[in-house]
mmCIF file of the protein (N, C-alpha, C, O) and its ligand, coordinates in Angstrom:
data_MODEL
# 
_entry.id   MODEL 
# 
loop_
_entity.id 
_entity.type 
_entity.pdbx_number_of_molecules 
1 polymer     1 
2 non-polymer 1 
# 
_entity_poly.entity_id                      1 
_entity_poly.type                           'polypeptide(L)' 
_entity_poly.nstd_linkage                   no 
_entity_poly.nstd_monomer                   no 
_entity_poly.pdbx_seq_one_letter_code       MFYNPCTDSYGNFKKRYSTYEHAMEVKRHQESCGAHTLRIYRCPNCGYYHLTHT 
_entity_poly.pdbx_seq_one_letter_code_can   MFYNPCTDSYGNFKKRYSTYEHAMEVKRHQESCGAHTLRIYRCPNCGYYHLTHT 
_entity_poly.pdbx_strand_id                 A 
# 
loop_
_entity_poly_seq.entity_id 
_entity_poly_seq.num 
_entity_poly_seq.mon_id 
_entity_poly_seq.hetero 
1 1  MET n 
1 2  PHE n 
1 3  TYR n 
1 4  ASN n 
1 5  PRO n 
1 6  CYS n 
1 7  THR n 
1 8  ASP n 
1 9  SER n 
1 10 TYR n 
1 11 GLY n 
1 12 ASN n 
1 13 PHE n 
1 14 LYS n 
1 15 LYS n 
1 16 ARG n 
1 17 TYR n 
1 18 SER n 
1 19 THR n 
1 20 TYR n 
1 21 GLU n 
1 22 HIS n 
1 23 ALA n 
1 24 MET n 
1 25 GLU n 
1 26 VAL n 
1 27 LYS n 
1 28 ARG n 
1 29 HIS n 
1 30 GLN n 
1 31 GLU n 
1 32 SER n 
1 33 CYS n 
1 34 GLY n 
1 35 ALA n 
1 36 HIS n 
1 37 THR n 
1 38 LEU n 
1 39 ARG n 
1 40 ILE n 
1 41 TYR n 
1 42 ARG n 
1 43 CYS n 
1 44 PRO n 
1 45 ASN n 
1 46 CYS n 
1 47 GLY n 
1 48 TYR n 
1 49 TYR n 
1 50 HIS n 
1 51 LEU n 
1 52 THR n 
1 53 HIS n 
1 54 THR n 
# 
loop_
_struct_asym.id 
_struct_asym.entity_id 
A 1 
B 2 
# 
loop_
_chem_comp.id 
_chem_comp.type 
_chem_comp.mon_nstd_flag 
ALA 'L-peptide linking' y 
ARG 'L-peptide linking' y 
ASN 'L-peptide linking' y 
ASP 'L-peptide linking' y 
CYS 'L-peptide linking' y 
GLN 'L-peptide linking' y 
GLU 'L-peptide linking' y 
GLY 'peptide linking'   y 
HIS 'L-peptide linking' y 
ILE 'L-peptide linking' y 
LEU 'L-peptide linking' y 
LYS 'L-peptide linking' y 
MET 'L-peptide linking' y 
PHE 'L-peptide linking' y 
PRO 'L-peptide linking' y 
SER 'L-peptide linking' y 
THR 'L-peptide linking' y 
TYR 'L-peptide linking' y 
VAL 'L-peptide linking' y 
ZN  non-polymer         . 
# 
_pdbx_entity_nonpoly.entity_id   2 
_pdbx_entity_nonpoly.name        ? 
_pdbx_entity_nonpoly.comp_id     ZN 
# 
_pdbx_nonpoly_scheme.asym_id         B 
_pdbx_nonpoly_scheme.entity_id       2 
_pdbx_nonpoly_scheme.mon_id          ZN 
_pdbx_nonpoly_scheme.ndb_seq_num     1 
_pdbx_nonpoly_scheme.pdb_seq_num     101 
_pdbx_nonpoly_scheme.auth_seq_num    101 
_pdbx_nonpoly_scheme.pdb_mon_id      ZN 
_pdbx_nonpoly_scheme.auth_mon_id     ZN 
_pdbx_nonpoly_scheme.pdb_strand_id   A 
_pdbx_nonpoly_scheme.pdb_ins_code    . 
# 
loop_
_atom_site.group_PDB 
_atom_site.id 
_atom_site.type_symbol 
_atom_site.label_atom_id 
_atom_site.label_alt_id 
_atom_site.label_comp_id 
_atom_site.label_asym_id 
_atom_site.label_entity_id 
_atom_site.label_seq_id 
_atom_site.pdbx_PDB_ins_code 
_atom_site.Cartn_x 
_atom_site.Cartn_y 
_atom_site.Cartn_z 
_atom_site.occupancy 
_atom_site.B_iso_or_equiv 
_atom_site.pdbx_formal_charge 
_atom_site.auth_seq_id 
_atom_site.auth_comp_id 
_atom_site.auth_asym_id 
_atom_site.auth_atom_id 
_atom_site.pdbx_PDB_model_num 
ATOM   1   N  N  . MET A 1 1  ? 15.075 17.632 -26.797 1.00 0.00 ? 1   MET A N  1 
ATOM   2   C  CA . MET A 1 1  ? 15.283 16.444 -25.964 1.00 0.00 ? 1   MET A CA 1 
ATOM   3   C  C  . MET A 1 1  ? 16.484 16.640 -25.058 1.00 0.00 ? 1   MET A C  1 
ATOM   4   O  O  . MET A 1 1  ? 17.504 17.193 -25.470 1.00 0.00 ? 1   MET A O  1 
ATOM   5   N  N  . PHE A 1 2  ? 16.356 16.191 -23.844 1.00 0.00 ? 2   PHE A N  1 
ATOM   6   C  CA . PHE A 1 2  ? 17.435 16.320 -22.859 1.00 0.00 ? 2   PHE A CA 1 
ATOM   7   C  C  . PHE A 1 2  ? 18.587 15.416 -23.249 1.00 0.00 ? 2   PHE A C  1 
ATOM   8   O  O  . PHE A 1 2  ? 18.381 14.301 -23.727 1.00 0.00 ? 2   PHE A O  1 
ATOM   9   N  N  . TYR A 1 3  ? 19.783 15.897 -23.045 1.00 0.00 ? 3   TYR A N  1 
ATOM   10  C  CA . TYR A 1 3  ? 20.940 15.087 -23.440 1.00 0.00 ? 3   TYR A CA 1 
ATOM   11  C  C  . TYR A 1 3  ? 21.083 13.879 -22.534 1.00 0.00 ? 3   TYR A C  1 
ATOM   12  O  O  . TYR A 1 3  ? 20.653 13.897 -21.381 1.00 0.00 ? 3   TYR A O  1 
ATOM   13  N  N  . ASN A 1 4  ? 21.674 12.859 -23.051 1.00 0.00 ? 4   ASN A N  1 
ATOM   14  C  CA . ASN A 1 4  ? 21.832 11.615 -22.317 1.00 0.00 ? 4   ASN A CA 1 
ATOM   15  C  C  . ASN A 1 4  ? 22.951 11.743 -21.285 1.00 0.00 ? 4   ASN A C  1 
ATOM   16  O  O  . ASN A 1 4  ? 24.115 11.859 -21.671 1.00 0.00 ? 4   ASN A O  1 
ATOM   17  N  N  . PRO A 1 5  ? 22.639 11.725 -19.986 1.00 0.00 ? 5   PRO A N  1 
ATOM   18  C  CA . PRO A 1 5  ? 23.693 11.878 -18.987 1.00 0.00 ? 5   PRO A CA 1 
ATOM   19  C  C  . PRO A 1 5  ? 24.580 10.635 -18.928 1.00 0.00 ? 5   PRO A C  1 
ATOM   20  O  O  . PRO A 1 5  ? 24.131 9.516  -19.178 1.00 0.00 ? 5   PRO A O  1 
ATOM   21  N  N  . CYS A 1 6  ? 25.831 10.859 -18.594 1.00 0.00 ? 6   CYS A N  1 
ATOM   22  C  CA . CYS A 1 6  ? 26.771 9.743  -18.535 1.00 0.00 ? 6   CYS A CA 1 
ATOM   23  C  C  . CYS A 1 6  ? 26.645 9.026  -17.199 1.00 0.00 ? 6   CYS A C  1 
ATOM   24  O  O  . CYS A 1 6  ? 26.579 9.660  -16.146 1.00 0.00 ? 6   CYS A O  1 
ATOM   25  N  N  . THR A 1 7  ? 26.613 7.726  -17.252 1.00 0.00 ? 7   THR A N  1 
ATOM   26  C  CA . THR A 1 7  ? 26.542 6.939  -16.023 1.00 0.00 ? 7   THR A CA 1 
ATOM   27  C  C  . THR A 1 7  ? 27.667 5.918  -16.011 1.00 0.00 ? 7   THR A C  1 
ATOM   28  O  O  . THR A 1 7  ? 28.172 5.506  -17.056 1.00 0.00 ? 7   THR A O  1 
ATOM   29  N  N  . ASP A 1 8  ? 28.044 5.522  -14.809 1.00 0.00 ? 8   ASP A N  1 
ATOM   30  C  CA . ASP A 1 8  ? 29.085 4.504  -14.702 1.00 0.00 ? 8   ASP A CA 1 
ATOM   31  C  C  . ASP A 1 8  ? 28.453 3.111  -14.771 1.00 0.00 ? 8   ASP A C  1 
ATOM   32  O  O  . ASP A 1 8  ? 27.259 2.975  -15.037 1.00 0.00 ? 8   ASP A O  1 
ATOM   33  N  N  . SER A 1 9  ? 29.257 2.092  -14.532 1.00 0.00 ? 9   SER A N  1 
ATOM   34  C  CA . SER A 1 9  ? 28.760 0.730  -14.697 1.00 0.00 ? 9   SER A CA 1 
ATOM   35  C  C  . SER A 1 9  ? 27.727 0.357  -13.640 1.00 0.00 ? 9   SER A C  1 
ATOM   36  O  O  . SER A 1 9  ? 27.056 -0.668 -13.761 1.00 0.00 ? 9   SER A O  1 
ATOM   37  N  N  . TYR A 1 10 ? 27.593 1.199  -12.584 1.00 0.00 ? 10  TYR A N  1 
ATOM   38  C  CA . TYR A 1 10 ? 26.577 0.939  -11.564 1.00 0.00 ? 10  TYR A CA 1 
ATOM   39  C  C  . TYR A 1 10 ? 25.305 1.732  -11.836 1.00 0.00 ? 10  TYR A C  1 
ATOM   40  O  O  . TYR A 1 10 ? 24.329 1.625  -11.094 1.00 0.00 ? 10  TYR A O  1 
ATOM   41  N  N  . GLY A 1 11 ? 25.321 2.532  -12.909 1.00 0.00 ? 11  GLY A N  1 
ATOM   42  C  CA . GLY A 1 11 ? 24.148 3.328  -13.216 1.00 0.00 ? 11  GLY A CA 1 
ATOM   43  C  C  . GLY A 1 11 ? 24.116 4.663  -12.488 1.00 0.00 ? 11  GLY A C  1 
ATOM   44  O  O  . GLY A 1 11 ? 23.120 5.384  -12.545 1.00 0.00 ? 11  GLY A O  1 
ATOM   45  N  N  . ASN A 1 12 ? 25.232 5.001  -11.787 1.00 0.00 ? 12  ASN A N  1 
ATOM   46  C  CA . ASN A 1 12 ? 25.307 6.307  -11.125 1.00 0.00 ? 12  ASN A CA 1 
ATOM   47  C  C  . ASN A 1 12 ? 25.766 7.366  -12.118 1.00 0.00 ? 12  ASN A C  1 
ATOM   48  O  O  . ASN A 1 12 ? 26.532 7.081  -13.038 1.00 0.00 ? 12  ASN A O  1 
ATOM   49  N  N  . PHE A 1 13 ? 25.292 8.580  -11.923 1.00 0.00 ? 13  PHE A N  1 
ATOM   50  C  CA . PHE A 1 13 ? 25.745 9.665  -12.785 1.00 0.00 ? 13  PHE A CA 1 
ATOM   51  C  C  . PHE A 1 13 ? 27.219 9.936  -12.524 1.00 0.00 ? 13  PHE A C  1 
ATOM   52  O  O  . PHE A 1 13 ? 27.660 9.972  -11.376 1.00 0.00 ? 13  PHE A O  1 
ATOM   53  N  N  . LYS A 1 14 ? 27.959 10.122 -13.579 1.00 0.00 ? 14  LYS A N  1 
ATOM   54  C  CA . LYS A 1 14 ? 29.370 10.488 -13.441 1.00 0.00 ? 14  LYS A CA 1 
ATOM   55  C  C  . LYS A 1 14 ? 29.476 11.985 -13.236 1.00 0.00 ? 14  LYS A C  1 
ATOM   56  O  O  . LYS A 1 14 ? 28.676 12.766 -13.751 1.00 0.00 ? 14  LYS A O  1 
ATOM   57  N  N  . LYS A 1 15 ? 30.489 12.364 -12.467 1.00 0.00 ? 15  LYS A N  1 
ATOM   58  C  CA . LYS A 1 15 ? 30.771 13.791 -12.347 1.00 0.00 ? 15  LYS A CA 1 
ATOM   59  C  C  . LYS A 1 15 ? 31.440 14.271 -13.619 1.00 0.00 ? 15  LYS A C  1 
ATOM   60  O  O  . LYS A 1 15 ? 32.269 13.576 -14.206 1.00 0.00 ? 15  LYS A O  1 
ATOM   61  N  N  . ARG A 1 16 ? 31.067 15.466 -14.030 1.00 0.00 ? 16  ARG A N  1 
ATOM   62  C  CA . ARG A 1 16 ? 31.656 16.038 -15.235 1.00 0.00 ? 16  ARG A CA 1 
ATOM   63  C  C  . ARG A 1 16 ? 32.515 17.228 -14.839 1.00 0.00 ? 16  ARG A C  1 
ATOM   64  O  O  . ARG A 1 16 ? 32.159 17.982 -13.933 1.00 0.00 ? 16  ARG A O  1 
ATOM   65  N  N  . TYR A 1 17 ? 33.628 17.396 -15.504 1.00 0.00 ? 17  TYR A N  1 
ATOM   66  C  CA . TYR A 1 17 ? 34.495 18.548 -15.280 1.00 0.00 ? 17  TYR A CA 1 
ATOM   67  C  C  . TYR A 1 17 ? 34.682 19.258 -16.615 1.00 0.00 ? 17  TYR A C  1 
ATOM   68  O  O  . TYR A 1 17 ? 35.009 18.639 -17.628 1.00 0.00 ? 17  TYR A O  1 
ATOM   69  N  N  . SER A 1 18 ? 34.467 20.566 -16.592 1.00 0.00 ? 18  SER A N  1 
ATOM   70  C  CA . SER A 1 18 ? 34.492 21.300 -17.856 1.00 0.00 ? 18  SER A CA 1 
ATOM   71  C  C  . SER A 1 18 ? 35.906 21.546 -18.351 1.00 0.00 ? 18  SER A C  1 
ATOM   72  O  O  . SER A 1 18 ? 36.116 21.780 -19.541 1.00 0.00 ? 18  SER A O  1 
ATOM   73  N  N  . THR A 1 19 ? 36.885 21.495 -17.441 1.00 0.00 ? 19  THR A N  1 
ATOM   74  C  CA . THR A 1 19 ? 38.271 21.704 -17.868 1.00 0.00 ? 19  THR A CA 1 
ATOM   75  C  C  . THR A 1 19 ? 39.158 20.579 -17.351 1.00 0.00 ? 19  THR A C  1 
ATOM   76  O  O  . THR A 1 19 ? 38.870 19.949 -16.333 1.00 0.00 ? 19  THR A O  1 
ATOM   77  N  N  . TYR A 1 20 ? 40.234 20.348 -18.074 1.00 0.00 ? 20  TYR A N  1 
ATOM   78  C  CA . TYR A 1 20 ? 41.207 19.342 -17.656 1.00 0.00 ? 20  TYR A CA 1 
ATOM   79  C  C  . TYR A 1 20 ? 41.818 19.719 -16.316 1.00 0.00 ? 20  TYR A C  1 
ATOM   80  O  O  . TYR A 1 20 ? 42.062 18.861 -15.468 1.00 0.00 ? 20  TYR A O  1 
ATOM   81  N  N  . GLU A 1 21 ? 42.067 21.032 -16.132 1.00 0.00 ? 21  GLU A N  1 
ATOM   82  C  CA . GLU A 1 21 ? 42.681 21.515 -14.900 1.00 0.00 ? 21  GLU A CA 1 
ATOM   83  C  C  . GLU A 1 21 ? 41.814 21.189 -13.685 1.00 0.00 ? 21  GLU A C  1 
ATOM   84  O  O  . GLU A 1 21 ? 42.318 20.771 -12.643 1.00 0.00 ? 21  GLU A O  1 
ATOM   85  N  N  . HIS A 1 22 ? 40.524 21.381 -13.830 1.00 0.00 ? 22  HIS A N  1 
ATOM   86  C  CA . HIS A 1 22 ? 39.612 21.086 -12.723 1.00 0.00 ? 22  HIS A CA 1 
ATOM   87  C  C  . HIS A 1 22 ? 39.613 19.590 -12.423 1.00 0.00 ? 22  HIS A C  1 
ATOM   88  O  O  . HIS A 1 22 ? 39.643 19.182 -11.262 1.00 0.00 ? 22  HIS A O  1 
ATOM   89  N  N  . ALA A 1 23 ? 39.579 18.790 -13.462 1.00 0.00 ? 23  ALA A N  1 
ATOM   90  C  CA . ALA A 1 23 ? 39.603 17.339 -13.279 1.00 0.00 ? 23  ALA A CA 1 
ATOM   91  C  C  . ALA A 1 23 ? 40.888 16.913 -12.573 1.00 0.00 ? 23  ALA A C  1 
ATOM   92  O  O  . ALA A 1 23 ? 40.872 16.032 -11.714 1.00 0.00 ? 23  ALA A O  1 
ATOM   93  N  N  . MET A 1 24 ? 42.001 17.548 -12.947 1.00 0.00 ? 24  MET A N  1 
ATOM   94  C  CA . MET A 1 24 ? 43.289 17.225 -12.338 1.00 0.00 ? 24  MET A CA 1 
ATOM   95  C  C  . MET A 1 24 ? 43.313 17.584 -10.855 1.00 0.00 ? 24  MET A C  1 
ATOM   96  O  O  . MET A 1 24 ? 43.877 16.858 -10.037 1.00 0.00 ? 24  MET A O  1 
ATOM   97  N  N  . GLU A 1 25 ? 42.691 18.717 -10.521 1.00 0.00 ? 25  GLU A N  1 
ATOM   98  C  CA . GLU A 1 25 ? 42.607 19.158 -9.133  1.00 0.00 ? 25  GLU A CA 1 
ATOM   99  C  C  . GLU A 1 25 ? 41.856 18.122 -8.293  1.00 0.00 ? 25  GLU A C  1 
ATOM   100 O  O  . GLU A 1 25 ? 42.310 17.742 -7.214  1.00 0.00 ? 25  GLU A O  1 
ATOM   101 N  N  . VAL A 1 26 ? 40.724 17.677 -8.791  1.00 0.00 ? 26  VAL A N  1 
ATOM   102 C  CA . VAL A 1 26 ? 39.907 16.709 -8.074  1.00 0.00 ? 26  VAL A CA 1 
ATOM   103 C  C  . VAL A 1 26 ? 40.623 15.365 -7.985  1.00 0.00 ? 26  VAL A C  1 
ATOM   104 O  O  . VAL A 1 26 ? 40.567 14.687 -6.959  1.00 0.00 ? 26  VAL A O  1 
ATOM   105 N  N  . LYS A 1 27 ? 41.289 14.991 -9.060  1.00 0.00 ? 27  LYS A N  1 
ATOM   106 C  CA . LYS A 1 27 ? 42.045 13.743 -9.083  1.00 0.00 ? 27  LYS A CA 1 
ATOM   107 C  C  . LYS A 1 27 ? 43.120 13.745 -7.985  1.00 0.00 ? 27  LYS A C  1 
ATOM   108 O  O  . LYS A 1 27 ? 43.250 12.781 -7.230  1.00 0.00 ? 27  LYS A O  1 
ATOM   109 N  N  . ARG A 1 28 ? 43.885 14.839 -7.908  1.00 0.00 ? 28  ARG A N  1 
ATOM   110 C  CA . ARG A 1 28 ? 44.933 14.951 -6.886  1.00 0.00 ? 28  ARG A CA 1 
ATOM   111 C  C  . ARG A 1 28 ? 44.345 14.860 -5.493  1.00 0.00 ? 28  ARG A C  1 
ATOM   112 O  O  . ARG A 1 28 ? 44.887 14.185 -4.617  1.00 0.00 ? 28  ARG A O  1 
ATOM   113 N  N  . HIS A 1 29 ? 43.227 15.547 -5.297  1.00 0.00 ? 29  HIS A N  1 
ATOM   114 C  CA . HIS A 1 29 ? 42.590 15.555 -3.982  1.00 0.00 ? 29  HIS A CA 1 
ATOM   115 C  C  . HIS A 1 29 ? 42.134 14.145 -3.606  1.00 0.00 ? 29  HIS A C  1 
ATOM   116 O  O  . HIS A 1 29 ? 42.384 13.684 -2.492  1.00 0.00 ? 29  HIS A O  1 
ATOM   117 N  N  . GLN A 1 30 ? 41.474 13.469 -4.526  1.00 0.00 ? 30  GLN A N  1 
ATOM   118 C  CA . GLN A 1 30 ? 40.956 12.138 -4.217  1.00 0.00 ? 30  GLN A CA 1 
ATOM   119 C  C  . GLN A 1 30 ? 42.088 11.146 -3.988  1.00 0.00 ? 30  GLN A C  1 
ATOM   120 O  O  . GLN A 1 30 ? 41.995 10.280 -3.117  1.00 0.00 ? 30  GLN A O  1 
ATOM   121 N  N  . GLU A 1 31 ? 43.150 11.273 -4.766  1.00 0.00 ? 31  GLU A N  1 
ATOM   122 C  CA . GLU A 1 31 ? 44.278 10.358 -4.591  1.00 0.00 ? 31  GLU A CA 1 
ATOM   123 C  C  . GLU A 1 31 ? 44.967 10.609 -3.255  1.00 0.00 ? 31  GLU A C  1 
ATOM   124 O  O  . GLU A 1 31 ? 45.452 9.672  -2.621  1.00 0.00 ? 31  GLU A O  1 
ATOM   125 N  N  . SER A 1 32 ? 45.013 11.876 -2.820  1.00 0.00 ? 32  SER A N  1 
ATOM   126 C  CA . SER A 1 32 ? 45.631 12.187 -1.543  1.00 0.00 ? 32  SER A CA 1 
ATOM   127 C  C  . SER A 1 32 ? 44.781 11.691 -0.388  1.00 0.00 ? 32  SER A C  1 
ATOM   128 O  O  . SER A 1 32 ? 45.284 11.528 0.723   1.00 0.00 ? 32  SER A O  1 
ATOM   129 N  N  . CYS A 1 33 ? 43.507 11.449 -0.631  1.00 0.00 ? 33  CYS A N  1 
ATOM   130 C  CA . CYS A 1 33 ? 42.614 10.907 0.381   1.00 0.00 ? 33  CYS A CA 1 
ATOM   131 C  C  . CYS A 1 33 ? 42.619 9.377  0.370   1.00 0.00 ? 33  CYS A C  1 
ATOM   132 O  O  . CYS A 1 33 ? 41.834 8.748  1.079   1.00 0.00 ? 33  CYS A O  1 
ATOM   133 N  N  . GLY A 1 34 ? 43.487 8.790  -0.420  1.00 0.00 ? 34  GLY A N  1 
ATOM   134 C  CA . GLY A 1 34 ? 43.631 7.351  -0.396  1.00 0.00 ? 34  GLY A CA 1 
ATOM   135 C  C  . GLY A 1 34 ? 42.826 6.627  -1.445  1.00 0.00 ? 34  GLY A C  1 
ATOM   136 O  O  . GLY A 1 34 ? 42.718 5.401  -1.411  1.00 0.00 ? 34  GLY A O  1 
ATOM   137 N  N  . ALA A 1 35 ? 42.260 7.365  -2.377  1.00 0.00 ? 35  ALA A N  1 
ATOM   138 C  CA . ALA A 1 35 ? 41.518 6.706  -3.442  1.00 0.00 ? 35  ALA A CA 1 
ATOM   139 C  C  . ALA A 1 35 ? 42.492 5.981  -4.364  1.00 0.00 ? 35  ALA A C  1 
ATOM   140 O  O  . ALA A 1 35 ? 43.703 6.194  -4.300  1.00 0.00 ? 35  ALA A O  1 
ATOM   141 N  N  . HIS A 1 36 ? 41.960 5.144  -5.200  1.00 0.00 ? 36  HIS A N  1 
ATOM   142 C  CA . HIS A 1 36 ? 42.785 4.496  -6.208  1.00 0.00 ? 36  HIS A CA 1 
ATOM   143 C  C  . HIS A 1 36 ? 43.331 5.541  -7.175  1.00 0.00 ? 36  HIS A C  1 
ATOM   144 O  O  . HIS A 1 36 ? 42.827 6.662  -7.249  1.00 0.00 ? 36  HIS A O  1 
ATOM   145 N  N  . THR A 1 37 ? 44.340 5.167  -7.894  1.00 0.00 ? 37  THR A N  1 
ATOM   146 C  CA . THR A 1 37 ? 44.840 6.053  -8.939  1.00 0.00 ? 37  THR A CA 1 
ATOM   147 C  C  . THR A 1 37 ? 43.742 6.260  -9.974  1.00 0.00 ? 37  THR A C  1 
ATOM   148 O  O  . THR A 1 37 ? 43.093 5.316  -10.425 1.00 0.00 ? 37  THR A O  1 
ATOM   149 N  N  . LEU A 1 38 ? 43.559 7.512  -10.331 1.00 0.00 ? 38  LEU A N  1 
ATOM   150 C  CA . LEU A 1 38 ? 42.477 7.847  -11.253 1.00 0.00 ? 38  LEU A CA 1 
ATOM   151 C  C  . LEU A 1 38 ? 43.050 8.292  -12.585 1.00 0.00 ? 38  LEU A C  1 
ATOM   152 O  O  . LEU A 1 38 ? 44.199 8.725  -12.676 1.00 0.00 ? 38  LEU A O  1 
ATOM   153 N  N  . ARG A 1 39 ? 42.242 8.180  -13.595 1.00 0.00 ? 39  ARG A N  1 
ATOM   154 C  CA . ARG A 1 39 ? 42.637 8.599  -14.930 1.00 0.00 ? 39  ARG A CA 1 
ATOM   155 C  C  . ARG A 1 39 ? 41.608 9.603  -15.441 1.00 0.00 ? 39  ARG A C  1 
ATOM   156 O  O  . ARG A 1 39 ? 40.404 9.433  -15.249 1.00 0.00 ? 39  ARG A O  1 
ATOM   157 N  N  . ILE A 1 40 ? 42.097 10.631 -16.083 1.00 0.00 ? 40  ILE A N  1 
ATOM   158 C  CA . ILE A 1 40 ? 41.208 11.644 -16.650 1.00 0.00 ? 40  ILE A CA 1 
ATOM   159 C  C  . ILE A 1 40 ? 41.003 11.331 -18.126 1.00 0.00 ? 40  ILE A C  1 
ATOM   160 O  O  . ILE A 1 40 ? 41.961 11.027 -18.836 1.00 0.00 ? 40  ILE A O  1 
ATOM   161 N  N  . TYR A 1 41 ? 39.786 11.403 -18.580 1.00 0.00 ? 41  TYR A N  1 
ATOM   162 C  CA . TYR A 1 41 ? 39.563 11.225 -20.009 1.00 0.00 ? 41  TYR A CA 1 
ATOM   163 C  C  . TYR A 1 41 ? 38.487 12.171 -20.512 1.00 0.00 ? 41  TYR A C  1 
ATOM   164 O  O  . TYR A 1 41 ? 37.576 12.550 -19.776 1.00 0.00 ? 41  TYR A O  1 
ATOM   165 N  N  . ARG A 1 42 ? 38.602 12.533 -21.740 1.00 0.00 ? 42  ARG A N  1 
ATOM   166 C  CA . ARG A 1 42 ? 37.619 13.389 -22.394 1.00 0.00 ? 42  ARG A CA 1 
ATOM   167 C  C  . ARG A 1 42 ? 36.523 12.494 -22.919 1.00 0.00 ? 42  ARG A C  1 
ATOM   168 O  O  . ARG A 1 42 ? 36.776 11.550 -23.667 1.00 0.00 ? 42  ARG A O  1 
ATOM   169 N  N  . CYS A 1 43 ? 35.308 12.797 -22.521 1.00 0.00 ? 43  CYS A N  1 
ATOM   170 C  CA . CYS A 1 43 ? 34.194 11.930 -22.861 1.00 0.00 ? 43  CYS A CA 1 
ATOM   171 C  C  . CYS A 1 43 ? 33.647 12.257 -24.247 1.00 0.00 ? 43  CYS A C  1 
ATOM   172 O  O  . CYS A 1 43 ? 33.278 13.403 -24.502 1.00 0.00 ? 43  CYS A O  1 
ATOM   173 N  N  . PRO A 1 44 ? 33.588 11.299 -25.125 1.00 0.00 ? 44  PRO A N  1 
ATOM   174 C  CA . PRO A 1 44 ? 33.041 11.546 -26.464 1.00 0.00 ? 44  PRO A CA 1 
ATOM   175 C  C  . PRO A 1 44 ? 31.523 11.718 -26.448 1.00 0.00 ? 44  PRO A C  1 
ATOM   176 O  O  . PRO A 1 44 ? 30.934 12.215 -27.408 1.00 0.00 ? 44  PRO A O  1 
ATOM   177 N  N  . ASN A 1 45 ? 30.906 11.306 -25.356 1.00 0.00 ? 45  ASN A N  1 
ATOM   178 C  CA . ASN A 1 45 ? 29.448 11.397 -25.259 1.00 0.00 ? 45  ASN A CA 1 
ATOM   179 C  C  . ASN A 1 45 ? 28.981 12.805 -24.892 1.00 0.00 ? 45  ASN A C  1 
ATOM   180 O  O  . ASN A 1 45 ? 28.103 13.368 -25.547 1.00 0.00 ? 45  ASN A O  1 
ATOM   181 N  N  . CYS A 1 46 ? 29.586 13.374 -23.824 1.00 0.00 ? 46  CYS A N  1 
ATOM   182 C  CA . CYS A 1 46 ? 29.115 14.680 -23.355 1.00 0.00 ? 46  CYS A CA 1 
ATOM   183 C  C  . CYS A 1 46 ? 30.112 15.793 -23.636 1.00 0.00 ? 46  CYS A C  1 
ATOM   184 O  O  . CYS A 1 46 ? 29.764 16.968 -23.525 1.00 0.00 ? 46  CYS A O  1 
ATOM   185 N  N  . GLY A 1 47 ? 31.357 15.448 -24.000 1.00 0.00 ? 47  GLY A N  1 
ATOM   186 C  CA . GLY A 1 47 ? 32.348 16.472 -24.303 1.00 0.00 ? 47  GLY A CA 1 
ATOM   187 C  C  . GLY A 1 47 ? 33.043 17.034 -23.085 1.00 0.00 ? 47  GLY A C  1 
ATOM   188 O  O  . GLY A 1 47 ? 33.918 17.890 -23.218 1.00 0.00 ? 47  GLY A O  1 
ATOM   189 N  N  . TYR A 1 48 ? 32.672 16.571 -21.886 1.00 0.00 ? 48  TYR A N  1 
ATOM   190 C  CA . TYR A 1 48 ? 33.332 17.000 -20.663 1.00 0.00 ? 48  TYR A CA 1 
ATOM   191 C  C  . TYR A 1 48 ? 34.381 15.978 -20.272 1.00 0.00 ? 48  TYR A C  1 
ATOM   192 O  O  . TYR A 1 48 ? 34.558 14.955 -20.934 1.00 0.00 ? 48  TYR A O  1 
ATOM   193 N  N  . TYR A 1 49 ? 35.072 16.276 -19.185 1.00 0.00 ? 49  TYR A N  1 
ATOM   194 C  CA . TYR A 1 49 ? 36.058 15.333 -18.658 1.00 0.00 ? 49  TYR A CA 1 
ATOM   195 C  C  . TYR A 1 49 ? 35.441 14.529 -17.519 1.00 0.00 ? 49  TYR A C  1 
ATOM   196 O  O  . TYR A 1 49 ? 34.636 15.037 -16.739 1.00 0.00 ? 49  TYR A O  1 
ATOM   197 N  N  . HIS A 1 50 ? 35.837 13.271 -17.445 1.00 0.00 ? 50  HIS A N  1 
ATOM   198 C  CA . HIS A 1 50 ? 35.445 12.419 -16.323 1.00 0.00 ? 50  HIS A CA 1 
ATOM   199 C  C  . HIS A 1 50 ? 36.701 11.818 -15.731 1.00 0.00 ? 50  HIS A C  1 
ATOM   200 O  O  . HIS A 1 50 ? 37.757 11.776 -16.362 1.00 0.00 ? 50  HIS A O  1 
ATOM   201 N  N  . LEU A 1 51 ? 36.554 11.346 -14.480 1.00 0.00 ? 51  LEU A N  1 
ATOM   202 C  CA . LEU A 1 51 ? 37.617 10.572 -13.847 1.00 0.00 ? 51  LEU A CA 1 
ATOM   203 C  C  . LEU A 1 51 ? 37.179 9.122  -13.829 1.00 0.00 ? 51  LEU A C  1 
ATOM   204 O  O  . LEU A 1 51 ? 36.009 8.817  -13.595 1.00 0.00 ? 51  LEU A O  1 
ATOM   205 N  N  . THR A 1 52 ? 38.119 8.238  -14.076 1.00 0.00 ? 52  THR A N  1 
ATOM   206 C  CA . THR A 1 52 ? 37.792 6.816  -14.048 1.00 0.00 ? 52  THR A CA 1 
ATOM   207 C  C  . THR A 1 52 ? 38.886 6.062  -13.333 1.00 0.00 ? 52  THR A C  1 
ATOM   208 O  O  . THR A 1 52 ? 40.039 6.492  -13.313 1.00 0.00 ? 52  THR A O  1 
ATOM   209 N  N  . HIS A 1 53 ? 38.521 4.923  -12.739 1.00 0.00 ? 53  HIS A N  1 
ATOM   210 C  CA . HIS A 1 53 ? 39.502 4.087  -12.069 1.00 0.00 ? 53  HIS A CA 1 
ATOM   211 C  C  . HIS A 1 53 ? 40.307 3.299  -13.099 1.00 0.00 ? 53  HIS A C  1 
ATOM   212 O  O  . HIS A 1 53 ? 39.837 3.006  -14.199 1.00 0.00 ? 53  HIS A O  1 
ATOM   213 N  N  . THR A 1 54 ? 41.511 2.975  -12.712 1.00 0.00 ? 54  THR A N  1 
ATOM   214 C  CA . THR A 1 54 ? 42.508 2.269  -13.532 1.00 0.00 ? 54  THR A CA 1 
ATOM   215 C  C  . THR A 1 54 ? 42.953 3.068  -14.748 1.00 0.00 ? 54  THR A C  1 
ATOM   216 O  O  . THR A 1 54 ? 43.785 2.599  -15.524 1.00 0.00 ? 54  THR A O  1 
HETATM 217 ZN ZN . ZN  B 2 .  ? 30.402 12.034 -20.475 1.00 0.00 2 101 ZN  A ZN 1 
# 
């Protein structure tokens, strides 16, 4: 069976990052583009890292 993909509250697929370093790189880039402050967390569902608002 295919694993259950992670979705956000809008039902969109979340981006997954295999390493914390990669997630941090993307976080810095998005914040420098004027995005909200992002938080990195390790997902208990898929085992990858996601970025989330607030
Ligand atoms: Zn996940």
